[in-house]
C-alpha positions as CSV (number, residue, x, y, z in Angstrom):
1,M,94.2,105.9,107.8
2,I,91.3,106.5,110.1
3,R,90.1,110.1,110.2
4,I,88.3,111.5,113.3
5,I,86.6,114.8,113.1
6,G,85.5,116.4,116.4
7,R,86.2,118.7,119.2
8,N,88.7,118.3,122.0
9,K,86.0,119.1,124.6
10,C,83.6,116.5,123.3
11,N,83.5,113.4,125.5
12,E,82.4,111.2,122.6
13,T,85.3,112.4,120.5
14,K,87.6,111.7,123.5
15,K,86.2,108.1,123.7
16,A,86.9,107.5,120.0
17,L,90.5,108.9,120.2
18,R,91.2,106.8,123.3
19,F,89.7,103.7,121.7
20,F,92.1,103.8,118.8
21,K,95.1,105.0,120.9
22,E,94.7,102.0,123.2
23,R,94.9,99.7,120.2
24,G,97.9,101.4,118.8
25,I,96.1,102.6,115.7
26,K,97.2,106.0,114.4
27,V,94.4,108.4,113.4
28,Q,94.2,111.7,111.7
29,F,92.4,114.1,114.0
30,Q,90.7,117.3,112.8
31,N,89.7,119.6,115.7
32,L,86.7,121.6,114.6
33,D,87.6,124.3,117.2
34,E,90.8,125.0,115.2
35,R,89.6,124.4,111.6
36,E,86.0,123.8,110.5
37,L,85.1,121.7,107.6
38,T,85.0,123.3,104.2
39,A,81.9,123.0,102.0
40,G,83.7,120.4,99.9
41,E,84.7,118.3,102.9
42,L,81.2,118.4,104.2
43,E,79.7,117.4,100.9
44,N,82.0,114.4,100.8
45,I,80.9,113.4,104.3
46,F,77.2,113.8,103.2
47,K,78.0,111.1,100.6
48,L,78.9,108.7,103.4
49,I,76.4,109.9,106.1
50,K,73.0,111.4,105.6
51,P,72.9,115.0,106.7
52,D,70.0,114.2,109.1
53,A,72.2,111.6,110.9
54,L,74.9,114.3,111.3
55,L,72.6,116.7,113.0
56,D,73.1,116.6,116.8
57,T,69.6,117.1,118.1
58,E,71.0,116.8,121.7
59,S,73.4,119.7,121.3
60,K,73.2,122.9,123.2
61,E,73.1,124.9,120.0
62,Y,70.2,122.9,118.5
63,K,68.2,123.4,121.7
64,K,69.2,127.1,122.1
65,R,68.0,127.9,118.6
66,G,64.7,125.9,119.1
67,M,65.4,123.9,116.0
68,A,63.1,121.1,117.0
69,Y,60.2,123.5,116.2
70,M,61.6,124.8,112.9
71,D,61.7,123.7,109.3
72,F,65.2,124.1,107.9
73,D,67.6,122.8,105.2
74,T,69.9,120.4,107.3
75,P,72.9,120.5,104.9
76,Q,72.9,124.3,104.8
77,E,72.5,124.6,108.6
78,L,75.4,122.2,109.2
79,L,77.6,124.2,106.8
80,E,76.8,127.5,108.5
81,D,77.0,126.3,112.1
82,Q,79.2,123.3,112.7
83,L,78.3,123.3,116.4
84,L,75.3,121.3,115.2
85,L,77.4,118.4,113.9
86,K,77.2,115.1,115.9
87,T,80.8,114.3,116.8
88,P,83.0,112.4,116.5
89,I,82.7,111.7,112.8
90,V,84.9,108.6,112.2
91,I,85.9,107.8,108.6
92,L,87.9,105.0,107.0
93,G,87.6,104.8,103.3
94,R,83.9,104.5,102.4
95,S,82.8,103.7,105.9
96,A,81.8,106.4,108.3
97,M,79.8,107.1,111.5
98,A,78.6,110.1,113.4
99,G,78.8,109.8,117.2
100,F,80.8,107.1,119.1
101,D,79.8,103.5,118.4
102,Q,82.2,101.0,119.9
103,D,81.0,98.2,117.7
104,F,81.6,100.3,114.6
105,C,85.0,101.3,115.9
106,K,86.0,97.7,116.5
107,K,85.1,96.9,112.9
108,I,87.1,99.8,111.6
109,A,90.0,98.9,113.8
110,E,90.0,95.3,112.5
111,S,89.8,96.6,109.0
112,E,92.6,99.1,109.6
113,N,94.8,96.4,111.1
114,N,94.1,94.1,108.2
115,Y,94.9,96.9,105.7
116,S,98.1,97.8,107.6
117,S,99.2,94.1,107.6
118,I,99.3,94.1,103.8
119,L,101.4,97.2,103.5
120,V,104.9,96.0,103.0
121,P,108.2,97.6,102.1
122,A,108.9,98.3,98.5
123,G,110.3,95.4,96.5
124,T,108.2,92.7,98.2
125,I,105.5,92.5,95.6
126,R,106.0,90.0,92.9
127,R,104.2,89.0,89.8
128,E,102.8,85.5,89.6
129,S,101.5,83.8,86.4
130,T,100.2,85.4,83.3
131,F,97.1,86.7,85.0
132,S,99.0,89.6,86.6
133,F,98.0,88.4,90.1
134,L,99.9,90.2,92.8
135,A,101.0,88.2,95.8
136,V,102.2,90.1,98.9
137,S,104.8,88.7,101.1
138,S,105.6,89.9,104.6
139,S,109.3,89.1,104.2
140,N,111.8,91.4,102.6
141,S,113.3,88.7,100.5
142,L,111.4,86.7,98.0
143,P,113.0,83.5,96.8
144,G,112.4,83.0,93.2
145,A,110.7,86.4,92.7
146,M,110.1,87.1,89.1
147,W,110.8,90.7,88.0
């Protein structure tokens, strides 16, 4: 499932949510105004997106603190003040982006649709040959299924 991390007031987050909603793709939304990321969650995101790419240099908080003229530890600053995060953060598996990028969202949507199309009801997976190759059928009945 696609995970979107952002704020309800963020226009870019609204674009991402609307993008997937218009395509009928369900997402898991985490509103940073209600619950901030834990240190562990942020560390996992750092594995997908470099901390510098997560830093919103256009944010009010960044400008208010004069961070353009400071030396600082980006991961630490992002953990302490999540208003500095570039949102939305869109994650699907090992793919992620910070900020809204329609091309990236299209790729994720296609990937999510392809993934969803192979999810089938229980009992529709059958074993073929001695190589333990799994074939997935979209029908509920499998003629000649070997169990």
